[in-house]
N, C-alpha and C positions, 0 to 999 in steps of 0.2 A: 504495499500500499505506501502510496508517496505521501508525501507529508501534506500535500494541500489537500487528497482524499481523508487523510487521516484528522486533519482540523474540522472538515467539514462534517464526517460521521461524528466525530466527539460532541462538536457543538450542538448537532440534531438529537444526540441522545442526552445531552445536558438539559436542554428546552424540553424536550418530551415528559424527562421526569418531573416537570414543573406544569405542564399544562396537560397530562393524561386525565387528571381528575376533573376535568370541565368538561370530559365528553368529546374530546378532540383527539383524533388518532394519527400519528406520524405515516407520510406518505414519504420513504427516503428516496426514493427515484423521484419526486417530483419537490422535492424538500419542502412539503407543507403538511400543515396540521388540519386535518378537515372533521368537522361535524357534521354527520348526515341527518337530516330529518323530513317528517312530511313535506316539509315546504319545498324542501330540495338540499341544498347544503352551504355550510359556510366554511370557508379556508383562512388560515393566516399560513401567508405563504414565505418563505423567506428567499429571495433571490439572491444565489449565489455569482458575482460577477468577478471573473478572474483577475488580479493584479500580479505583479512581477513576483510578490514572494507570497502569495496566499489568495485572500478572498475579501471583495467588499461586499457587504451584506445590504441586501435591499427590500425589509418587510413590507408585505404588501397584505390588501384585505380583498377577499372576493365572496361574492352572495349568489347563489343559482337559485331560481324560484322554476322549480319544473314546469308548471302550467304554462308559464311564458315561453321558456325554451322550447316546449312540446310546440305548439304552436309557432313558433320563430321556425323550427329547424322543417317545417311543411315545404316552405317556398325557400331556404338558405342555400341549398346544393351543398351544404357540408356532407363530407363522406360520412356513415353513418357511425363509424368507429369513433368520430370524435365529437358527435352530439352531444354524448352524456357529460362532456368536461367544459362546455362552454358555460361561462357565468354571467349572470344578466348584468350586475354592477359590479363595479371592483376600483379599486385606485392603489397604488403606494400611499403608505403611510406619509411620506415626504410630500405627495402634491396632493391629497385629502386634506392636511391640516393644513397647509401653503401656509407656514407661518416663517419663512423664513429661516426655520432651522434643519440641519442636514440629519436625516434622519438613518444614517448609513453608518455601518461599522466595518475598521478595518480587521481582518482576523490574518494575522500572520506567524503568532506562536500559540502553544498551547497552552502559555500561562494567561493569555487573553478569554480563555472559554469561559470560565466562571463567571467573569462580570459583563462580557458580551451576552450570553445567556440570560443572566438577570435583567440586564437591561432591555431585551428584547420581551423577556416574561412581563416585566413592568408595562412596557408598549401595550402587550396581549390583555392586559387586566383594564388599562386605564383608556385603550383605543378600540381596540379590536370588538372587544365584548360588546362595548356600549354600541359600536357600528352596527354589528350583527343585529344587536336588539333594536335600532332606529328602524332598520330597513328589513322587518322581518315578515312583512305581509306586502299583498298586493299592491292594496290602498297606498301605503306609506313609500312604495317604489315609483308607484304613478305619480305621487305628489312631487318628489323630487324630481321624475325626468320633465314634468308635463307644465308645473309651476313656473319654469325656467326654460325654455322652449329652445333657448340659444346655448345651454350650458350642457357640454358634451363630455363633460371631466369624469362621468363615472359609468361612460359606456365607450365612448370613444366614437369617433366623428362617424365612422360606418356604419356604427348599430344604432346609433341613438332614436333616430326617425321610426326604425322598425319597432326596437322595443318600446317605445314611449305610445307608438299607436296601440300595441297589443295591451299594453296596462289599461290605455283609456276606455279601448273598448272592452275589457275585461271589468270595468269600475263603473261602465256606463256613463261615463263623463257626458254633461250637458253641452260642452263646447268640440265634442267628437269632431263633427265636419270640420270645424274650425282648424281642428288638428290636423286631419286629413290634408287639409289644405294647403297648409304651413310647411308638413313634412314632405308634401309632393313637390312644392316648389325648392326645398332645401335639397333633394337628390338630383330634382332636374339641373342644381349649379353645383353640386357636389363632384368632385372628380370626373366631370364633363359629363355626367347621366349616366356613369358608367353601372351604377347600382339601381337604377329608375325601374328596370323589367322585375326585379325582386321586390321592390316596394310595390309596383302595382298588382304585381300576383300576391301580397300579402294583402293590400288592398280587398280585392276580390275576396281571397278567403274569410276575411274576417266580416265580410257581409252575408256568410253563410251562418256565424255564431250566433 
């Protein structure tokens, strides 16, 4: 085992011992802690970025609502094997808080493992768990996506209109038609209209629900 792999393995093992009592299980391959539930899943993910002497760690938050994703994948053209892994919303902690603080950690020596694991655990308790609670229903996700139609921070630009329109339909929003038209215009201009066919297929699909 290389030093870099050793550092990664031991960091995840240390963090696992702290997080497992909250119902989150470690997926070593993806370097993430997942809580599967009736809603879908919550993930506390540690992105390991290679640096010369080890790793830079970037903690991230992901939520999947199965109801939303199952509808989306009827028109998404994602290969079946990838469909169960798509989040509905998510962000790095750094981008989510956007408070001019770098929530990244450089791991280059095993003496740092305990300290960094503890800092990540604190972020899990103070940021991740409240995030999962804040967006644990379709109604809550709908509000954050559609109350600010211009904000793509939790979905990414590609998925914003599609995921937002699905939640609007599922929550029977009074301004559904306004949202449909807004996102139609959005996709007509975004990426030269490349994603417009999928969006139009989604609009047609949602009319059947």
